Backbone of each chain as ProteinMPNN parsed JSONL, in Angstrom:
{"seq_chain_A": "MSIQHTVVFRLVHEPGSAAETAFVENGRTVLTSIPGVTDFAVNRQVSPKSDLTWQFSMVFADQAAYDAYNAHPAHVGFVETRWKPEVAAFQEYDFVAA", "coords_chain_A": {"N_chain_A": [[-54.945, -22.782, 86.714], [-54.644, -25.992, 85.089], [-54.416, -29.105, 86.391], [-51.932, -31.891, 86.138], [-52.66, -34.912, 87.918], [-51.012, -37.748, 88.845], [-50.382, -41.263, 89.444], [-47.651, -43.628, 89.93], [-47.926, -47.066, 90.057], [-47.016, -50.851, 91.64], [-48.643, -53.203, 92.129], [-49.918, -55.731, 94.509], [-50.755, -58.373, 93.804], [-50.117, -60.771, 91.43], [-49.25, -60.344, 88.144], [-52.088, -60.142, 85.606], [-54.056, -61.396, 86.898], [-56.752, -61.989, 88.144], [-57.382, -60.72, 90.541], [-56.062, -58.141, 90.082], [-57.106, -57.106, 87.823], [-59.882, -56.507, 89.149], [-59.002, -54.696, 91.602], [-57.976, -52.737, 89.337], [-60.186, -51.808, 88.176], [-62.009, -50.998, 89.924], [-60.491, -48.947, 90.946], [-60.786, -47.382, 89.038], [-63.878, -46.866, 88.716], [-64.457, -46.099, 91.45], [-62.95, -43.908, 91.808], [-63.265, -42.073, 89.587], [-65.882, -41.446, 89.984], [-65.917, -39.136, 91.508], [-66.572, -35.763, 92.195], [-65.08, -33.448, 89.831], [-62.68, -35.272, 88.898], [-61.373, -35.236, 86.303], [-60.352, -36.521, 82.594], [-59.741, -39.004, 83.185], [-57.509, -41.429, 83.22], [-56.012, -45.057, 82.697], [-53.232, -46.468, 82.813], [-50.571, -49.022, 81.24], [-47.449, -49.173, 82.762], [-44.284, -49.656, 80.836], [-41.487, -49.671, 80.33], [-38.938, -50.894, 80.983], [-37.126, -49.493, 82.602], [-38.061, -48.477, 85.062], [-39.679, -50.426, 87.91], [-42.432, -50.417, 88.733], [-45.976, -50.6, 87.671], [-48.199, -49.71, 86.496], [-50.1, -47.122, 86.012], [-52.23, -44.248, 87.187], [-53.95, -41.765, 86.28], [-55.267, -37.978, 86.287], [-57.095, -35.21, 85.383], [-57.236, -31.984, 86.974], [-59.393, -29.221, 86.878], [-58.501, -27.029, 88.502], [-56.237, -25.911, 91.826], [-58.379, -25.985, 93.41], [-59.864, -27.758, 93.036], [-58.767, -30.115, 93.12], [-57.652, -30.468, 95.676], [-60.845, -30.948, 96.717], [-61.294, -32.829, 95.661], [-58.939, -34.741, 96.897], [-60.483, -34.858, 99.841], [-62.475, -36.082, 99.566], [-64.946, -38.457, 100.632], [-64.908, -40.557, 98.952], [-62.475, -40.692, 97.902], [-60.736, -40.721, 100.183], [-61.481, -43.303, 101.196], [-61.42, -45.082, 99.503], [-58.277, -45.166, 99.652], [-58.332, -46.118, 101.618], [-59.386, -48.909, 102.205], [-58.425, -49.874, 99.975], [-56.193, -49.48, 98.405], [-53.96, -49.074, 100.081], [-53.507, -52.192, 101.461], [-53.29, -53.391, 98.748], [-51.153, -52.479, 97.303], [-48.379, -52.529, 96.511], [-45.928, -50.735, 96.073], [-45.365, -47.206, 95.415], [-45.337, -44.125, 93.921], [-46.19, -41.285, 93.573], [-46.732, -38.17, 91.447], [-47.062, -34.746, 90.204], [-48.323, -32.328, 87.352], [-47.929, -29.383, 85.68], [-48.292, -27.64, 82.992], [-45.39, -26.309, 81.971]], "CA_chain_A": [[-54.041, -23.873, 85.727], [-55.214, -27.027, 85.47], [-53.012, -30.208, 87.263], [-52.337, -33.371, 85.741], [-52.749, -35.822, 89.139], [-50.369, -39.077, 88.456], [-49.519, -42.025, 90.633], [-47.186, -44.924, 88.954], [-47.414, -48.094, 90.792], [-47.393, -51.589, 91.361], [-49.92, -54.478, 93.381], [-49.371, -56.99, 95.364], [-51.331, -59.231, 93.021], [-49.893, -60.973, 90.124], [-49.846, -59.873, 86.837], [-52.512, -60.717, 85.025], [-54.339, -61.9, 88.058], [-58.438, -61.428, 88.573], [-57.424, -59.422, 91.34], [-55.113, -57.126, 89.415], [-58.164, -56.462, 86.722], [-60.755, -56.038, 90.099], [-58.142, -53.155, 91.866], [-58.02, -51.296, 88.385], [-61.726, -51.701, 87.717], [-62.365, -50.385, 91.062], [-60.006, -47.805, 90.867], [-61.208, -46.633, 88.013], [-65.335, -46.92, 88.769], [-64.817, -45.079, 92.486], [-62.631, -42.176, 91.544], [-64.148, -41.388, 88.138], [-67.438, -40.683, 90.489], [-65.483, -37.782, 92.102], [-66.645, -34.206, 91.1], [-63.881, -32.794, 89.68], [-61.708, -35.862, 87.806], [-61.489, -35.009, 84.247], [-59.282, -36.985, 81.738], [-58.959, -40.353, 83.864], [-56.615, -42.893, 82.363], [-55.238, -46.069, 83.288], [-52.141, -46.613, 81.768], [-49.451, -49.978, 81.984], [-46.114, -48.843, 82.806], [-44.001, -50.799, 80.273], [-40.517, -49.379, 81.308], [-38.124, -51.651, 82.204], [-36.029, -49.019, 83.737], [-38.369, -48.958, 86.724], [-40.718, -51.78, 88.642], [-44.02, -50.008, 88.176], [-45.942, -51.413, 86.068], [-49.539, -48.676, 86.671], [-50.503, -45.63, 86.504], [-53.544, -43.728, 87.124], [-53.989, -40.561, 85.356], [-56.288, -37.801, 86.309], [-56.676, -33.28, 85.457], [-57.867, -31.409, 87.874], [-59.189, -28.012, 86.614], [-57.082, -26.447, 89.366], [-55.885, -26.726, 92.98], [-59.537, -26.185, 94.33], [-61.214, -29.336, 92.901], [-57.639, -30.895, 93.299], [-58.005, -30.072, 97.488], [-61.824, -31.516, 97.764], [-60.669, -34.672, 95.211], [-58.53, -35.586, 98.438], [-60.711, -34.704, 100.843], [-63.796, -36.416, 99.591], [-65.001, -39.463, 101.2], [-64.931, -41.734, 98.065], [-61.401, -41.187, 97.815], [-60.295, -41.798, 100.736], [-62.215, -44.799, 101.57], [-60.524, -46.056, 98.277], [-56.976, -44.937, 99.923], [-57.963, -46.964, 103.373], [-59.817, -50.106, 101.893], [-58.037, -50.779, 98.683], [-54.904, -48.97, 98.247], [-52.72, -49.493, 101.179], [-53.697, -53.145, 101.638], [-53.129, -53.524, 97.848], [-50.575, -51.305, 96.528], [-47.009, -52.879, 96.924], [-44.985, -49.437, 95.606], [-45.979, -46.273, 94.312], [-44.692, -43.024, 93.871], [-46.913, -39.551, 92.877], [-46.222, -37.28, 90.75], [-48.18, -33.807, 89.733], [-47.763, -31.997, 86.667], [-48.548, -28.483, 85.385], [-47.394, -27.109, 81.485], [-44.012, -24.887, 82.171]], "C_chain_A": [[-54.766, -24.984, 86.072], [-53.47, -28.453, 85.753], [-53.557, -31.656, 86.548], [-51.563, -34.352, 87.232], [-52.164, -37.417, 88.395], [-50.505, -40.197, 89.256], [-49.261, -43.6, 89.436], [-47.505, -46.402, 90.301], [-48.033, -49.518, 90.298], [-48.348, -52.394, 92.761], [-49.234, -55.381, 93.905], [-49.823, -58.321, 94.928], [-50.442, -59.326, 91.74], [-50.433, -60.673, 89.402], [-50.516, -60.804, 86.484], [-54.016, -61.861, 85.734], [-56.113, -61.015, 87.879], [-58.447, -60.528, 89.609], [-56.497, -58.064, 91.209], [-56.493, -56.525, 88.677], [-59.236, -55.935, 88.077], [-59.966, -54.633, 90.685], [-58.258, -52.433, 90.295], [-59.34, -51.136, 88.048], [-62.35, -50.829, 88.611], [-62.532, -48.923, 91.464], [-60.881, -46.674, 90.238], [-62.972, -45.931, 88.008], [-64.817, -45.691, 90.403], [-63.648, -43.959, 92.205], [-62.791, -41.516, 90.32], [-65.547, -40.483, 88.599], [-67.096, -40.136, 91.198], [-65.483, -36.485, 91.599], [-65.119, -33.989, 91.155], [-62.814, -33.201, 88.756], [-62.394, -35.664, 87.181], [-60.386, -36.038, 83.721], [-59.208, -38.148, 82.431], [-58.693, -41.736, 83.126], [-56.115, -43.866, 83.129], [-54.156, -46.682, 82.104], [-51.417, -47.964, 82.541], [-48.148, -48.861, 81.701], [-45.188, -50.176, 82.229], [-42.439, -50.212, 80.036], [-39.571, -49.819, 81.61], [-36.795, -50.923, 83.093], [-36.522, -48.375, 85.0], [-39.491, -50.271, 86.822], [-42.074, -51.373, 88.535], [-44.259, -50.182, 87.382], [-47.845, -50.722, 85.926], [-49.307, -47.509, 86.531], [-51.786, -45.61, 86.737], [-53.207, -42.199, 86.738], [-55.126, -39.502, 85.598], [-55.818, -35.838, 86.318], [-57.702, -33.156, 86.295], [-57.73, -29.468, 87.316], [-58.215, -26.57, 87.584], [-57.028, -26.927, 90.83], [-57.296, -27.194, 93.83], [-60.094, -27.66, 94.343], [-59.951, -30.448, 93.093], [-58.043, -31.766, 95.141], [-59.258, -31.096, 97.611], [-61.959, -33.089, 96.73], [-60.155, -35.647, 96.233], [-59.383, -35.67, 99.656], [-61.691, -35.623, 100.859], [-63.707, -38.074, 100.13], [-64.676, -41.105, 100.657], [-63.326, -41.612, 97.88], [-60.743, -41.604, 99.159], [-60.639, -42.874, 101.787], [-61.618, -45.908, 100.606], [-58.929, -46.219, 99.201], [-57.05, -46.245, 101.056], [-58.446, -48.86, 102.967], [-59.029, -51.139, 100.514], [-56.88, -50.13, 98.522], [-53.447, -49.574, 98.783], [-53.098, -51.27, 101.233], [-53.057, -53.676, 99.727], [-51.906, -53.459, 96.849], [-49.182, -51.789, 97.343], [-45.816, -51.5, 96.795], [-45.826, -48.251, 94.953], [-45.508, -44.928, 94.322], [-46.056, -41.869, 92.535], [-46.376, -38.889, 92.097], [-47.378, -36.138, 90.025], [-47.495, -32.946, 88.689], [-48.629, -30.827, 86.061], [-47.98, -28.205, 84.152], [-46.46, -26.048, 81.927], [-44.282, -24.064, 81.057]], "O_chain_A": [[-55.428, -25.068, 87.107], [-52.279, -28.547, 85.458], [-54.632, -32.239, 86.406], [-50.366, -34.448, 87.5], [-52.82, -38.059, 87.575], [-51.041, -39.715, 90.254], [-49.979, -44.25, 88.676], [-47.07, -46.287, 91.447], [-48.851, -49.743, 89.406], [-48.543, -52.091, 93.938], [-48.065, -55.71, 93.707], [-49.419, -59.332, 95.503], [-50.07, -58.349, 91.091], [-51.657, -60.552, 89.377], [-50.221, -61.985, 86.667], [-54.676, -62.739, 85.177], [-56.423, -59.858, 87.591], [-59.303, -59.648, 89.703], [-56.307, -57.198, 92.063], [-56.882, -55.418, 89.051], [-59.426, -54.721, 87.994], [-60.319, -53.546, 90.229], [-58.79, -51.324, 90.349], [-59.578, -50.051, 87.519], [-63.148, -49.977, 88.22], [-63.404, -48.156, 91.871], [-61.407, -45.635, 90.638], [-63.29, -44.86, 87.489], [-64.905, -44.476, 90.228], [-63.951, -42.911, 92.776], [-62.392, -40.363, 90.152], [-66.093, -39.5, 88.098], [-67.837, -40.279, 92.171], [-64.673, -36.052, 90.78], [-64.273, -34.207, 92.021], [-62.144, -32.447, 88.049], [-63.621, -35.751, 87.162], [-59.513, -36.355, 84.529], [-58.062, -38.525, 82.188], [-59.37, -42.663, 82.679], [-55.755, -43.578, 84.271], [-54.303, -47.151, 80.976], [-51.46, -48.183, 83.751], [-47.964, -48.051, 80.793], [-45.182, -51.299, 82.735], [-42.255, -50.61, 78.886], [-39.032, -49.308, 82.591], [-35.93, -51.396, 83.829], [-35.792, -47.852, 85.842], [-39.968, -50.891, 85.872], [-42.871, -52.242, 88.18], [-43.598, -50.15, 86.343], [-48.641, -51.362, 85.24], [-48.308, -46.916, 86.938], [-52.515, -46.592, 86.6], [-52.131, -41.664, 87.003], [-56.19, -39.933, 85.153], [-54.866, -35.273, 86.857], [-58.716, -33.841, 86.427], [-56.757, -28.715, 87.3], [-57.566, -25.58, 87.246], [-57.544, -27.986, 91.188], [-57.452, -28.173, 94.558], [-60.551, -28.398, 95.216], [-60.258, -31.634, 93.208], [-58.427, -32.858, 95.559], [-59.101, -32.045, 98.378], [-62.556, -34.123, 97.032], [-60.542, -36.787, 96.487], [-59.074, -36.499, 100.511], [-61.974, -36.118, 101.95], [-62.696, -38.773, 100.066], [-64.406, -42.166, 101.22], [-62.843, -42.723, 97.665], [-60.245, -42.724, 99.265], [-60.145, -43.145, 102.881], [-61.407, -47.106, 100.794], [-58.486, -47.353, 99.387], [-56.174, -47.077, 101.294], [-57.853, -49.83, 103.441], [-59.026, -52.332, 100.21], [-56.254, -51.19, 98.547], [-52.459, -50.145, 98.321], [-52.249, -51.543, 100.384], [-52.187, -54.544, 99.797], [-51.72, -54.177, 95.867], [-48.941, -51.506, 98.516], [-44.867, -51.485, 97.578], [-46.749, -48.378, 94.148], [-45.151, -44.819, 95.495], [-46.446, -41.854, 91.367], [-45.164, -39.097, 92.055], [-48.371, -36.536, 89.418], [-46.298, -32.704, 88.844], [-49.832, -31.018, 85.881], [-46.823, -28.625, 84.164], [-46.885, -24.933, 82.226], [-43.604, -23.056, 80.854]]}, "seq_chain_B": "MSIQHTVVFRLVHEPGSAAETAFVENGRTVLTSIPGVTDFAVNRQVSPKSDLTWQFSMVFADQAAYDAYNAHPAHVGFVETRWKPEVAAFQEYDFVAA", "coords_chain_B": {"N_chain_B": [[-49.937, -49.699, 68.511], [-49.888, -46.503, 70.583], [-47.067, -45.029, 72.06], [-46.13, -43.338, 75.23], [-43.828, -42.013, 76.022], [-41.796, -40.901, 78.5], [-39.666, -38.913, 80.712], [-38.637, -37.693, 84.258], [-36.885, -35.444, 85.926], [-34.8, -33.848, 87.983], [-32.235, -30.751, 87.636], [-29.029, -29.742, 87.7], [-28.92, -27.004, 87.907], [-29.834, -23.877, 89.349], [-32.913, -22.977, 90.452], [-35.454, -21.291, 88.601], [-32.964, -20.303, 87.247], [-31.035, -19.003, 84.909], [-29.616, -20.85, 83.564], [-31.162, -23.255, 83.459], [-33.235, -22.385, 82.323], [-32.053, -22.661, 79.777], [-31.157, -25.156, 79.25], [-34.001, -26.327, 78.635], [-34.83, -25.257, 77.136], [-33.452, -26.012, 74.926], [-33.362, -28.389, 74.772], [-35.937, -29.146, 74.071], [-36.116, -27.898, 71.489], [-34.429, -29.547, 70.243], [-34.724, -32.204, 70.844], [-37.483, -31.958, 69.684], [-37.093, -31.93, 67.105], [-36.583, -34.745, 65.914], [-37.413, -37.349, 64.028], [-40.656, -39.158, 64.356], [-41.084, -37.921, 66.984], [-44.083, -36.777, 68.598], [-46.515, -34.889, 69.907], [-44.906, -33.405, 72.088], [-44.013, -32.298, 75.564], [-42.944, -30.295, 77.736], [-43.314, -30.039, 81.292], [-43.979, -28.774, 84.646], [-43.368, -30.992, 87.284], [-45.361, -30.792, 90.238], [-45.288, -32.03, 92.845], [-44.966, -32.23, 96.386], [-44.631, -34.746, 96.918], [-42.432, -35.664, 95.759], [-38.856, -35.199, 94.845], [-38.288, -34.54, 92.765], [-38.204, -32.288, 89.295], [-38.811, -31.541, 87.175], [-40.628, -32.466, 83.896], [-40.177, -34.225, 80.404], [-42.331, -35.007, 77.741], [-43.606, -37.146, 75.49], [-44.726, -38.481, 72.683], [-44.83, -41.823, 70.517], [-45.986, -43.511, 67.929], [-45.547, -45.955, 67.607], [-43.404, -48.917, 68.585], [-41.207, -48.9, 66.416], [-40.675, -46.454, 66.241], [-40.242, -45.336, 68.676], [-37.422, -46.392, 69.119], [-36.184, -45.485, 66.581], [-35.566, -43.08, 67.59], [-34.528, -43.259, 70.258], [-31.945, -44.326, 69.008], [-30.871, -42.092, 67.304], [-28.904, -39.727, 65.803], [-29.239, -37.227, 66.738], [-30.316, -37.686, 69.194], [-28.773, -39.095, 71.071], [-26.715, -37.37, 71.136], [-27.629, -35.503, 72.535], [-27.929, -36.527, 75.012], [-25.595, -36.873, 75.393], [-23.887, -34.622, 76.022], [-25.635, -32.466, 77.1], [-27.371, -34.031, 78.938], [-26.253, -35.841, 80.582], [-24.18, -34.474, 81.964], [-25.677, -31.844, 83.201], [-28.008, -32.89, 84.185], [-29.525, -33.889, 87.596], [-30.674, -36.037, 88.762], [-32.986, -38.721, 88.133], [-35.906, -40.622, 86.575], [-37.26, -42.751, 84.328], [-40.348, -43.109, 82.802], [-42.758, -45.184, 80.373], [-45.774, -45.293, 79.136], [-48.532, -47.121, 78.074], [-51.789, -47.112, 77.202], [-53.806, -49.328, 78.89]], "CA_chain_B": [[-50.474, -48.945, 70.154], [-48.697, -45.54, 70.686], [-46.513, -45.41, 73.54], [-46.131, -42.194, 75.988], [-42.511, -41.74, 76.859], [-41.902, -39.423, 79.694], [-38.991, -38.626, 81.591], [-39.303, -37.126, 85.134], [-36.018, -34.832, 86.432], [-34.317, -32.428, 88.209], [-31.477, -30.219, 87.004], [-28.346, -29.305, 88.354], [-29.109, -25.677, 88.072], [-30.587, -23.257, 90.335], [-34.476, -23.039, 90.188], [-35.271, -20.277, 87.975], [-31.7, -19.771, 86.347], [-31.196, -19.076, 83.218], [-28.87, -22.462, 82.708], [-32.038, -24.134, 84.149], [-34.231, -22.428, 81.424], [-31.478, -22.983, 78.658], [-31.213, -26.705, 78.994], [-35.244, -26.645, 79.067], [-35.178, -24.909, 75.916], [-32.332, -26.802, 73.722], [-34.292, -30.389, 74.726], [-37.331, -29.263, 73.421], [-35.68, -27.555, 70.349], [-33.451, -30.783, 70.05], [-36.1, -33.055, 70.799], [-38.65, -32.066, 68.903], [-36.844, -31.941, 66.216], [-35.915, -36.285, 65.986], [-38.454, -37.463, 63.192], [-41.351, -39.472, 65.044], [-41.745, -37.16, 68.212], [-44.936, -36.372, 68.758], [-46.936, -34.294, 71.207], [-43.869, -33.19, 72.425], [-44.104, -31.313, 76.313], [-42.593, -30.035, 78.936], [-44.312, -29.923, 82.777], [-43.279, -28.777, 85.527], [-43.162, -31.677, 88.532], [-45.004, -30.172, 91.436], [-45.983, -32.551, 93.918], [-44.119, -32.262, 96.998], [-44.278, -36.403, 97.331], [-41.27, -36.328, 94.555], [-38.098, -34.085, 94.634], [-37.873, -34.15, 90.56], [-39.091, -31.252, 89.425], [-39.681, -31.389, 85.285], [-41.125, -33.52, 83.001], [-40.447, -34.474, 79.073], [-43.178, -35.943, 77.659], [-43.572, -36.912, 74.366], [-45.923, -39.732, 72.375], [-44.47, -42.693, 69.717], [-47.01, -44.01, 67.024], [-45.02, -47.214, 68.062], [-42.28, -49.547, 68.838], [-40.528, -48.817, 66.059], [-40.484, -45.268, 66.044], [-39.821, -45.039, 69.309], [-36.382, -47.248, 68.611], [-35.329, -44.948, 66.015], [-35.607, -41.657, 68.226], [-33.295, -44.115, 70.364], [-30.635, -44.136, 68.178], [-31.106, -41.003, 66.223], [-27.586, -38.945, 66.358], [-30.109, -35.797, 67.714], [-30.59, -38.114, 71.159], [-27.738, -39.363, 71.496], [-25.652, -36.134, 70.998], [-28.307, -34.46, 73.848], [-27.692, -37.005, 76.46], [-24.106, -36.934, 76.071], [-23.435, -33.053, 76.075], [-26.549, -31.873, 78.21], [-28.139, -34.511, 79.902], [-25.331, -36.2, 81.836], [-23.762, -32.94, 83.053], [-26.852, -31.25, 83.905], [-29.004, -33.543, 85.191], [-28.807, -34.409, 88.703], [-31.197, -37.437, 89.19], [-34.197, -38.542, 86.955], [-36.718, -41.102, 86.496], [-38.118, -42.879, 82.916], [-41.604, -44.023, 82.551], [-43.31, -45.332, 79.286], [-47.065, -45.707, 78.8], [-49.315, -47.47, 76.676], [-53.141, -47.608, 77.396], [-54.702, -50.264, 79.578]], "C_chain_B": [[-48.946, -47.39, 70.148], [-48.518, -46.099, 71.954], [-46.177, -43.07, 74.356], [-44.673, -42.264, 76.367], [-42.276, -40.491, 77.667], [-40.306, -39.806, 80.534], [-38.848, -37.475, 83.036], [-37.998, -36.761, 86.218], [-35.862, -34.058, 87.222], [-32.551, -32.259, 87.706], [-30.563, -29.992, 88.547], [-27.715, -27.707, 88.888], [-29.758, -25.031, 89.272], [-31.778, -22.861, 89.888], [-34.542, -21.81, 89.583], [-34.152, -19.375, 87.208], [-31.685, -19.507, 84.845], [-30.286, -20.548, 82.454], [-30.043, -23.424, 83.016], [-33.296, -23.723, 82.128], [-33.194, -22.816, 79.6], [-31.402, -24.631, 78.244], [-33.022, -27.028, 78.978], [-35.462, -26.872, 77.298], [-34.351, -25.613, 74.855], [-32.814, -28.116, 73.899], [-35.663, -30.377, 73.925], [-37.086, -28.436, 71.666], [-34.909, -28.764, 69.661], [-34.304, -31.985, 69.324], [-37.104, -33.565, 69.528], [-38.454, -31.884, 67.307], [-35.88, -33.488, 65.002], [-37.709, -36.403, 65.101], [-39.372, -39.042, 64.585], [-41.669, -38.953, 65.906], [-42.669, -36.678, 68.11], [-45.755, -35.678, 69.862], [-45.862, -33.733, 72.526], [-44.101, -32.321, 73.407], [-43.423, -31.535, 77.421], [-43.172, -29.071, 80.221], [-43.391, -29.4, 83.511], [-43.75, -29.97, 86.945], [-43.627, -30.625, 89.787], [-45.344, -30.76, 92.551], [-44.841, -32.677, 95.189], [-43.453, -33.472, 97.591], [-42.982, -36.737, 96.538], [-40.226, -35.007, 94.733], [-37.414, -33.732, 93.579], [-38.386, -32.955, 90.162], [-39.499, -30.592, 87.76], [-40.053, -32.693, 84.719], [-40.972, -33.528, 81.113], [-41.385, -35.453, 78.779], [-43.42, -35.766, 76.338], [-44.793, -38.616, 74.087], [-44.714, -40.47, 70.468], [-45.485, -43.299, 69.2], [-46.184, -45.766, 67.422], [-43.492, -47.774, 68.39], [-40.899, -49.139, 68.092], [-40.023, -47.381, 65.626], [-39.558, -44.734, 67.439], [-38.022, -45.873, 69.565], [-35.596, -46.18, 68.035], [-35.254, -43.605, 67.015], [-34.256, -42.275, 68.927], [-32.233, -43.857, 70.355], [-30.302, -43.153, 67.315], [-30.004, -39.892, 67.291], [-28.376, -37.741, 67.787], [-30.083, -36.457, 69.503], [-29.411, -38.282, 71.763], [-26.634, -38.22, 72.039], [-26.017, -35.36, 72.67], [-28.035, -35.047, 74.919], [-26.35, -37.168, 76.831], [-23.568, -35.873, 76.686], [-24.14, -32.379, 76.735], [-27.208, -32.524, 79.384], [-27.647, -35.277, 80.971], [-24.511, -35.38, 82.94], [-24.481, -32.23, 83.783], [-27.999, -31.67, 84.516], [-28.968, -34.315, 86.558], [-29.62, -36.067, 89.438], [-32.652, -37.402, 87.917], [-34.901, -40.178, 86.761], [-37.542, -41.634, 84.898], [-39.404, -43.711, 83.355], [-41.996, -44.169, 80.985], [-44.271, -46.083, 79.613], [-47.885, -45.99, 77.996], [-50.794, -47.336, 77.161], [-53.56, -48.939, 77.854], [-55.982, -51.374, 78.837]], "O_chain_B": [[-47.748, -47.35, 69.866], [-49.094, -46.932, 72.655], [-46.105, -41.983, 73.783], [-44.583, -42.82, 77.462], [-42.574, -39.327, 77.401], [-39.999, -40.953, 80.858], [-38.987, -36.295, 82.717], [-37.873, -37.467, 87.219], [-36.826, -33.31, 87.386], [-31.784, -33.194, 87.473], [-30.901, -30.008, 89.73], [-26.814, -27.317, 89.631], [-30.202, -25.757, 90.162], [-31.749, -22.316, 88.784], [-33.661, -21.039, 89.965], [-34.268, -18.245, 86.733], [-32.383, -19.904, 83.912], [-30.318, -21.038, 81.325], [-29.758, -24.592, 82.749], [-33.789, -24.457, 81.271], [-33.736, -23.148, 78.545], [-31.569, -25.128, 77.13], [-33.296, -28.155, 79.388], [-35.872, -27.767, 76.56], [-34.905, -25.681, 73.758], [-32.584, -28.943, 73.016], [-36.256, -31.289, 73.349], [-37.968, -28.515, 70.811], [-34.868, -28.79, 68.431], [-34.5, -32.451, 68.201], [-37.381, -34.569, 68.872], [-39.347, -31.738, 66.472], [-35.122, -33.444, 64.033], [-38.756, -35.827, 65.396], [-38.728, -39.676, 65.421], [-42.844, -39.245, 66.127], [-42.517, -35.731, 67.338], [-45.462, -36.146, 70.963], [-46.165, -33.725, 73.719], [-44.462, -31.247, 72.927], [-43.271, -32.606, 78.008], [-43.402, -27.862, 80.216], [-42.189, -29.446, 83.249], [-44.668, -29.513, 87.627], [-42.84, -29.841, 90.316], [-45.768, -29.996, 93.419], [-43.798, -33.263, 94.898], [-42.448, -33.567, 98.295], [-42.479, -37.86, 96.592], [-40.711, -33.876, 94.761], [-36.436, -33.01, 93.383], [-39.234, -32.547, 90.955], [-40.162, -29.632, 87.37], [-39.734, -33.801, 85.151], [-41.741, -32.764, 80.529], [-41.404, -36.553, 79.333], [-43.489, -34.642, 75.84], [-45.338, -39.403, 74.861], [-44.128, -39.771, 69.642], [-46.165, -43.812, 70.089], [-46.991, -46.689, 67.309], [-42.529, -47.008, 68.419], [-39.812, -49.024, 68.658], [-39.122, -47.198, 64.807], [-38.558, -44.016, 67.407], [-37.623, -45.574, 70.691], [-34.558, -45.805, 68.581], [-34.131, -43.185, 66.733], [-33.135, -42.019, 68.488], [-31.527, -43.338, 71.219], [-29.384, -43.373, 66.524], [-30.026, -39.478, 68.45], [-28.193, -37.549, 68.989], [-29.902, -35.884, 70.578], [-29.05, -37.73, 72.802], [-25.943, -38.241, 73.058], [-25.278, -34.91, 73.545], [-27.852, -34.351, 75.918], [-25.885, -37.453, 77.934], [-22.882, -35.973, 77.703], [-23.538, -31.421, 77.219], [-27.538, -31.99, 80.443], [-28.242, -35.459, 82.033], [-24.286, -35.521, 84.142], [-24.136, -31.912, 84.921], [-28.792, -31.02, 85.197], [-28.359, -35.384, 86.584], [-29.202, -36.856, 90.285], [-33.099, -36.514, 87.191], [-34.011, -41.022, 86.868], [-38.374, -40.874, 84.401], [-39.435, -44.712, 84.071], [-41.562, -43.27, 80.264], [-44.154, -47.175, 80.169], [-48.11, -45.193, 77.085], [-50.583, -47.896, 78.237], [-53.652, -49.754, 76.935], [-56.657, -52.106, 79.56]]}, "name": "protein", "num_of_chains": 2, "seq": "MSIQHTVVFRLVHEPGSAAETAFVENGRTVLTSIPGVTDFAVNRQVSPKSDLTWQFSMVFADQAAYDAYNAHPAHVGFVETRWKPEVAAFQEYDFVAAMSIQHTVVFRLVHEPGSAAETAFVENGRTVLTSIPGVTDFAVNRQVSPKSDLTWQFSMVFADQAAYDAYNAHPAHVGFVETRWKPEVAAFQEYDFVAA"}
């Protein structure tokens, strides 16, 4: 069963800043390079009921593809070099059809 | 621009209970009856990084359709008669393409 992996987040950068754009575009480039990542999307979170402002979303065909992504050096490197220093707050959710 | 309206939630009911199924199916029936609701989906939230366990997701063509949904008596009635007594915790997010 396919799994939609999502993370909603807020950056340390000013909204509209070059640093914000750089983070989002680097995330798109790096994460879509990882085998098994499909339907990658960058969305803005616009509900005033949350103070998180971005979402990355991707779909894995199965748990094995998801596990391989988590362990992939490009993912681990992105988390260490970009995510941890540049993300102020986040929440992950994974969805499967009910 | 289309808007994906989502809510991730946990019920007061036992997982696997008839009351849980009844809530989810009533939500599907009532909410999909409201004009402007498209691509309605019920998903299970399976990441252990959140204690919320369900998601309702729907797409509105524009803000006017979203506003009409919020004000629609079927939506207001569902919130009052089912959501408030049966939902233990929830978080809304709305997404637009970046």
